[in-house]
ZADRENKE-316272 format. One record per atom (N, C-alpha, C): x, y, z; residue in one letter. Coordinates in pm, 1 decimal. Atoms other than C-alpha are relative to their C-alpha. Example, Ala and Ser with C-alpha at 12.3 -4.5 7.8 and 13.67 -1.06 7.14 Angstrom:
        X        Y        Z r
     89.0   -119.0      0.0 A
   1230.0   -450.0    780.0 A
     90.0    120.0      0.0 A
    -82.0   -119.0     -6.0 S
   1367.0   -106.0    714.0 S
    -77.0    109.0     73.0 S
END
This chain:
        X        Y        Z r
    103.5     70.5    116.7 M
   -355.7   3902.6   2555.9 M
     74.2   -131.7    -87.3 M
    -98.4     79.1     97.3 K
   -229.9   3574.2   2374.5 K
   -104.0     24.6   -139.1 K
     54.0    -33.6    147.2 V
   -347.4   3603.3   1974.0 V
     21.9   -164.2    -20.5 V
      5.6    134.6     89.2 K
   -437.1   3264.2   1810.3 K
    -21.5      3.7   -109.0 K
    -48.9     34.1    110.3 I
   -321.7   3177.2   1485.6 I
    -96.9    -79.2    -69.5 I
    143.0     83.3     56.9 H
   -590.0   3017.1   1283.9 H
     59.4   -106.7   -136.2 H
    -53.8     76.4     80.5 V
   -421.0   2976.4    974.2 V
    170.0     96.2    -57.1 V
    -98.9    -19.8     43.0 I
    -77.4   3057.1    799.3 I
     -0.2    -14.5   -133.7 I
    -17.5     21.3    133.5 V
    -23.1   3114.4    432.0 V
     84.0     58.4    -65.2 V
   -193.2     11.6     52.8 L
    320.8   3027.4    263.0 L
    -32.7     17.7   -157.5 L
    -54.3     28.8    183.8 D
    446.8   3059.4   -125.6 D
    139.4   -110.0     45.6 D
   -103.1    101.7     -1.3 V
    680.2   2781.1   -161.2 V
    136.9     70.7    -45.1 V
   -135.4    -90.0     40.3 M
    938.8   3068.7   -312.1 M
     14.3    126.3     88.7 M
    -21.3   -100.4   -116.0 L
   1013.0   3248.7      1.7 L
    199.5     51.3    -47.8 L
   -131.6    -18.1     11.6 P
   1372.5   3442.3     -5.9 P
     61.0    -78.9    158.5 P
    -52.3     22.1   -115.6 G
   1605.0   3293.4    235.2 G
      0.5   -160.2     -4.2 G
     -7.6    126.3    -70.0 M
   1477.9   2962.0    337.2 M
   -208.0    -30.4   -104.4 M
     83.3      8.6    103.1 S
   1176.6   2776.3    104.7 S
   -115.2    -41.6    131.7 S
    121.0    -11.3    -74.5 G
    807.4   2785.5    217.7 G
    -24.1   -140.7    100.3 G
     26.1    122.6    -32.5 L
    834.4   2422.7    253.4 L
     96.0    -57.6    118.0 L
   -111.5     10.2   -138.1 E
   1135.7   2422.8    522.0 E
    -54.3     79.8    106.4 E
     63.9    -34.6   -121.5 L
    930.5   2669.4    703.7 L
    -84.2    -64.9     47.5 L
    135.3     67.4    -57.2 T
    623.2   2477.3    731.7 T
    105.8   -131.1     87.9 T
    -67.2     92.9    -91.4 R
    835.8   2169.9    846.1 R
     58.4     85.3    159.6 R
    -33.9    -69.0    -87.4 T
   1002.2   2405.0   1065.2 T
   -129.6     35.1    133.9 T
    105.7    -17.1    -63.3 I
    665.5   2517.0   1208.1 I
    -81.0   -115.1     51.4 I
     84.2    104.4    -56.2 R
    515.3   2175.4   1258.8 R
     99.2    -64.0    107.6 R
    -39.7     81.8   -123.8 R
    827.5   2059.3   1458.8 R
     23.3     75.0    147.6 R
     56.5   -112.9    -92.0 L
    745.7   2369.7   1714.9 L
    -58.7    -69.8    120.6 L
     87.5     65.6    -65.1 P
    674.0   2231.1   2026.9 P
    -76.6     97.6    103.9 P
    144.4   -109.6    -60.0 N
    444.7   2552.2   2131.3 N
   -137.3    -19.4   -101.0 N
    152.3     34.9     19.5 Q
     83.2   2447.9   2147.8 Q
    -61.5    113.1    -45.6 Q
     57.4   -116.5     76.9 L
      8.6   2799.1   1990.3 L
    -33.8    -33.9   -129.2 L
     16.6     35.3    111.4 L
     61.6   2671.4   1703.6 L
     -7.3   -192.9    -66.2 L
     48.9    126.9     38.5 A
    -62.3   2306.4   1714.2 A
   -111.1    -24.4   -114.7 A
    112.6    -45.0     76.9 T
   -398.1   2393.3   1572.0 T
     18.8     56.7   -136.5 T
    -26.9    -66.4    107.9 T
   -253.6   2597.0   1310.6 T
     10.6    -42.2   -141.1 T
    -29.2     55.4     71.1 R
   -321.5   2530.8    973.0 R
     85.1     93.1   -142.0 R
   -111.2     -5.7     96.4 I
    -96.8   2592.5    681.3 I
    -35.0    -13.2   -158.1 I
     44.3    -40.9     95.5 L
   -201.8   2708.4    346.8 L
    101.6     -4.4   -121.4 L
    -94.4      0.0     69.6 M
     71.1   2619.0     84.4 M
    -55.3     76.9   -144.7 M
     40.1     -1.0    178.4 L
     48.3   2820.2   -291.0 L
    148.5     -8.4    -19.2 L
   -125.9     49.2     83.3 S
    312.8   2741.4   -548.5 S
    -62.4     19.8   -168.5 S
     24.9    -15.2    189.7 A
    329.5   2809.5   -923.2 A
      6.3   -149.1     -4.8 A
      1.8     82.9     68.3 R
    419.9   2455.2   -933.8 R
   -105.3   -104.8     34.8 R
     99.3    108.0     53.3 A
    165.4   2212.8  -1071.4 A
     56.1   -153.4     -2.3 A
    -44.9    109.2      9.9 G
    131.6   1867.1  -1065.2 G
    -16.9    -72.8    148.4 G
     14.8     97.3    -99.8 G
     96.5   1557.1   -826.8 G
    116.9     -0.3    117.4 G
    -69.6    -11.9    -64.8 E
    411.3   1556.9   -706.7 E
     61.0    122.3     85.2 E
    -39.5   -140.2    -89.3 A
    473.5   1933.5   -591.6 A
   -111.7     -9.0     83.7 A
    141.8     -2.6    -54.0 I
    109.5   1900.2   -442.9 I
     53.3    -88.9    146.4 I
     -5.7    100.6   -115.9 V
    225.5   1561.3   -245.8 V
    147.1     65.6     94.7 V
   -150.1    -82.9    -45.3 E
    606.0   1757.9   -152.5 E
   -100.3     68.5     92.1 E
     57.1   -115.0   -110.0 G
    386.3   2037.6     16.5 G
    -99.6    -46.7     84.9 G
    103.9     57.9    -98.5 L
    146.3   1830.0    185.1 L
     78.3   -117.3    123.7 L
   -113.6     61.3    -90.4 Q
    435.1   1603.5    321.6 Q
     95.6     88.9     77.6 Q
    -83.7    -97.7    -86.7 A
    633.2   1909.0    443.7 A
    -98.9     -2.5    108.1 A
     75.0    -25.9   -142.3 G
    318.8   1966.1    685.8 G
   -129.8    109.1    -38.2 G
    104.6    -84.1     66.3 A
     87.4   2178.9    461.3 A
   -101.9    -48.3     27.0 A
    148.2     55.1      1.1 D
   -300.5   2136.1    520.8 D
    -43.1     22.0   -135.0 D
     69.4    -18.8    141.3 D
   -398.6   2265.9    151.4 D
    154.8     47.9    -58.7 D
   -113.0    -14.8    117.6 Y
   -206.9   2324.7   -160.2 Y
    -88.1    105.0   -132.4 Y
     53.5    -80.4    125.0 M
   -307.9   2594.3   -423.4 M
    122.3     20.3    -88.5 M
    -58.8    -18.5    118.2 V
   -171.1   2607.2   -757.3 V
    -33.9    165.1    -59.4 V
      2.0   -151.5     81.7 K
    -86.9   2982.0   -903.2 K
    -13.4    -39.6   -139.2 K
     98.6    -87.7    -42.7 P
   -270.0   3127.2  -1069.2 P
   -141.3    -38.4     56.1 P
    127.7     34.3    -45.7 F
   -607.0   3083.1   -898.7 F
    -96.2    155.0     14.9 F
    113.1   -103.6      8.3 K
   -930.6   3261.0   -866.5 K
      9.6     82.8    150.9 K
      7.1    -70.8   -147.5 R
   -959.2   3534.0   -547.9 R
   -107.1    -69.5     71.0 R
    132.1     92.2    -66.2 H
  -1337.3   3337.9   -471.2 H
     93.2   -126.6     44.4 H
    -53.1    145.3    -29.0 E
  -1120.5   3001.6   -469.6 E
     72.4     34.1    122.8 E
    -88.0    -63.7   -121.6 F
   -850.2   3171.8   -237.0 F
    -66.2      3.4    153.1 F
    107.4    -34.5    -71.8 V
  -1107.4   3315.6    -18.6 V
    -62.2   -127.9     28.8 V
     96.1    175.6    -45.1 T
  -1313.7   2960.2     10.1 T
     99.6    -89.1    102.6 T
   -113.2    129.2    -54.7 R
   -983.0   2764.7    105.7 R
     37.5     69.3    132.8 R
     -9.9      7.1   -159.2 V
   -868.1   2968.5    376.6 V
    -96.9      5.8     89.6 V
    142.8      9.5   -125.7 Q
  -1221.8   3032.1    531.2 Q
    -32.5   -193.0     63.5 Q
     26.5    143.4    -48.5 A
  -1246.8   2651.1    517.5 A
    106.6    -59.0    114.2 A
   -106.2      4.0   -126.3 Q
   -898.9   2653.0    724.2 Q
    -68.6     56.6     89.8 Q
     36.1    -37.6   -146.5 C
  -1013.6   2880.2    946.0 C
   -120.0   -101.8     66.2 C
    132.3     91.8    -34.9 D
  -1330.9   2682.7    994.3 D
     89.4   -144.7     67.0 D
    -47.4    136.0    -55.3 L
  -1119.5   2343.8   1074.1 L
    126.0     51.7     88.8 L
    -94.3    -42.3   -114.0 A
   -848.4   2521.6   1272.9 A
    -83.0     22.3    126.8 A
     80.4     -3.1   -123.9 M
  -1144.7   2640.7   1535.6 M
    -65.5   -101.6     19.4 M
     79.3    122.4    -43.3 F
  -1307.5   2310.1   1521.8 F
     85.6    -78.1     87.0 F
    -69.7     59.5    -65.6 S
  -1035.9   2167.9   1622.5 S
     77.0     58.3    140.7 S
     17.7    -86.6    -88.0 T
   -939.0   2396.6   1892.6 T
   -118.4    -40.1     92.5 T
    121.0     30.4    -58.5 N
  -1297.3   2373.2   1996.4 N
    -29.4   -148.2     74.3 N
     10.4    149.5    -58.5 L
  -1316.1   1995.8   2025.7 L
     82.7     -4.8    100.9 L
    -92.6     -0.5   -123.7 Q
   -991.5   2009.2   2247.0 Q
    -46.8     57.6    157.0 Q
      1.8    -82.4   -136.5 Q
  -1116.7   2269.8   2477.1 Q
   -133.7    -30.0     41.3 Q
    138.9      6.7    -49.5 R
  -1490.8   2190.3   2464.0 R
     -4.3   -108.1     79.0 R
     11.7    104.3    -36.9 F
  -1460.2   1832.3   2558.6 F
    166.3    -69.6     66.8 F
   -165.2      1.6   -105.9 Q
  -1058.0   1895.0   2745.9 Q
     33.0   -134.1    -64.8 Q
    -68.3     75.0     35.1 L
   -959.1   1617.5   2503.1 L
    124.1    -12.9     52.7 L
   -180.7     14.0      0.2 S
   -574.2   1495.3   2591.5 S
     36.6    -53.5   -147.1 S
    -10.0     51.8    167.3 K
   -366.7   1397.0   2252.5 K
    -48.4   -133.1    -34.9 K
     55.4     82.0     41.1 S
   -445.2   1073.4   2287.4 S
   -161.4    -25.4     -0.7 S
    133.6      9.4     29.0 Q
   -802.0   1112.2   2313.0 Q
    -18.7     53.8   -162.2 Q
     23.1    -69.6    145.2 V
   -790.0   1336.3   1996.2 V
     99.1   -126.7   -118.4 V
    -79.6    116.6     73.3 Y
   -557.8   1050.7   1821.1 Y
   -128.2    -72.4     -8.0 Y
    120.2    100.9     42.5 Y
   -855.8    799.2   1867.3 Y
   -147.1     45.6    -73.3 Y
    110.8    -56.6     66.5 F
  -1093.5   1039.0   1770.2 F
      3.1     -3.8   -154.0 F
   -103.4     21.6    122.9 V
   -889.4   1099.6   1446.7 V
    -36.9   -151.5   -127.0 V
    -10.4     55.4     68.8 Q
   -859.8    752.3   1382.1 Q
   -190.8    -79.1    -23.2 Q
    155.9     28.2     55.1 A
  -1257.5    648.3   1387.8 A
    -41.3     84.9   -112.7 A
     27.3    -79.4     94.9 F
  -1284.5    951.3   1190.2 F
      2.6    -18.8   -131.3 F
    -72.1     -9.5    123.4 N
  -1074.6    870.2    922.1 N
    -51.9   -146.4    -43.7 N
     44.7    125.3     25.4 H
  -1201.5    487.1    955.2 H
   -150.2     22.2    -32.1 H
    138.2     -2.4     76.3 L
  -1549.2    614.7    878.9 L
    -37.2     31.0   -127.7 L
     -6.6    -42.1    106.1 S
  -1496.0    792.5    637.0 S
     53.9    -69.8   -160.7 S
    -58.5     75.4     57.0 A
  -1295.1    561.2    453.7 A
    -93.2   -111.8    -30.6 A
    133.5     90.6     46.0 R
  -1566.5    267.6    498.1 R
   -131.6      8.8    -44.4 R
    113.2    -98.7     93.3 F
  -1855.3    484.0    390.3 F
     62.5     62.2   -118.2 F
    -96.1    -59.4    129.2 M
  -1628.5    621.4     73.5 M
   -109.4    136.6     27.8 M
     17.4   -154.9    -35.6 L
  -1748.5    992.0    238.4 L
     86.5     41.6    -64.0 L
    -98.7   -123.6     59.2 P
  -1609.2   1289.8     58.1 P
     52.7     91.8    123.3 P
    -69.4    -69.4   -139.6 L
  -1445.5   1387.1    374.4 L
    154.2     -8.3      9.6 L
   -150.5    -16.8     19.3 A
  -1076.1   1479.2    390.6 A
     35.3    -65.6    130.1 A
   -131.0     40.3   -143.0 R
   -822.3   1241.7    646.9 R
     32.2     91.5     37.1 R
    -52.9    -91.7   -141.9 L
   -742.2   1378.1    961.4 L
    131.3    -52.0     15.1 L
   -122.4     50.6     -6.1 D
   -385.0   1353.8   1081.0 D
    -14.9    -16.8    136.6 D
     12.5     47.5   -162.2 K
   -293.1   1270.4   1486.5 K
    -57.5    145.9     51.6 K
     53.4   -145.8    -54.2 N
   -358.0   1667.7   1526.0 N
   -147.6     17.1      9.7 N
    134.1    -40.5     77.8 G
   -695.0   1669.7   1356.3 G
     27.7     88.1   -100.8 G
     -9.8    -89.4     90.8 R
   -536.3   1837.5   1086.1 R
    -51.2    -63.7   -123.6 R
     37.3     50.6    123.1 I
   -697.0   1750.3    749.2 I
    120.8    -12.9    -89.7 I
    -78.8     48.7     71.6 R
   -477.3   1548.7    526.2 R
     -8.2    -60.2   -156.9 R
END
């Protein structure tokens, strides 16, 4: 039985390897099991540069400590929902990677054109 991992929560400060490096390593894996897995990065480092660094490493969301438990639970749930949406989209419509790419491009274009308060999607359907 395969277990689907929807969300990985990582701290930037991990022993041995930083959370940023681990995120980059996960994103480079050819394994389809983790293709739609969302990564939520936690850090005590605040500020735009730290957040951008986390997102550029491949994190889907970034939370600065300290944070409220309710905010953490809400963000984890949102990432789970997005992971399941991406997985269901691919399975339900049996979309190839190129088809998902075109869907994502259309979504990004519409959200930018109409200035909708929606997040941007990357080529794998992950929120950017």
